[in-house]
Phi, psi and omega in degrees: 000322178298315180298322178295315179296322177297317180299316177297318181293321180292319179298313177298319182296317181294318176299317180293320181291329183281342178286138182285132179269353180284137180290140177279165177299317179300314181296322182295318176302310184295314183299330186252001184294336177260356179296125182294344176280349182253147167254133182223139178203139174253131186232129173291149180299336179301338180299338180290350174057057183267354179294134177084358177275136178283101184245150174288161179305321180294317177298317180297316178300319178297319178294319182288344179277354180274146173245305181200169178238140169246122179245137177221125184227136177258120180270110180278140173216182184294334184266354179236025182301320180294318180291322176305311181298317179297314181292321177300318179294320180298316181295314182296327178293316179297318182287353176279351183303149183299333183289340182272128180256126181282132178261314176195159174258150179242134175216106183226181180291343180271342178151192183245155176193191181205152175240125181230169178217161174240140178122190179274155185305324183254008179210072185280137178256339181209132174248135181244125178243119182237134176213145179225152179226126186302334182259341182255323185132212178218158178230142180231119181240127173257120177259108184260138181203194178225123179054043179288154182244132182299334179292338180276351181304311179293324176297323178296315179299318177297323181293320180297318179296329177288336186283173180266011181293124183237017178095005179293146183090353180262354178056227184297327181295323177301317180293319180299313185289333179292331176103000000 
């Protein structure tokens, strides 16, 4: 009986050790959705108002591959600088994971960021856009879809520019993202 209990204990220890202790991006969203330093919103792709817009077939395909957006933004201020640095570090650590494939880096006058994706190269299920600004905070956007194609990302951006979408329906996050 002792050997049996030892075997069970060793098996449990191995199973616990093999489980990843790193937080997933989805868990990070859920854990911080009620944090007062964060703004959080889930938005259906239909908010982009693409009906009736003259799109190329490739742009139309890119738009139709979208399902929804999850936006999470940390509003930095004088009283939460330490938490901002901690949260920024957590997000960057999550995004270092092997499952994320880097598509491009962003470096603009508004801040620095990165675009990564999850899934196969020709069938992306999730695009992650992360950007931070030392004075405003950071934003993390999950673009969820089905079989999105990385070549369509630029087409999608062009389609959004053609639309009448000006950030309405995004509330405080829309204001935050506008700058």
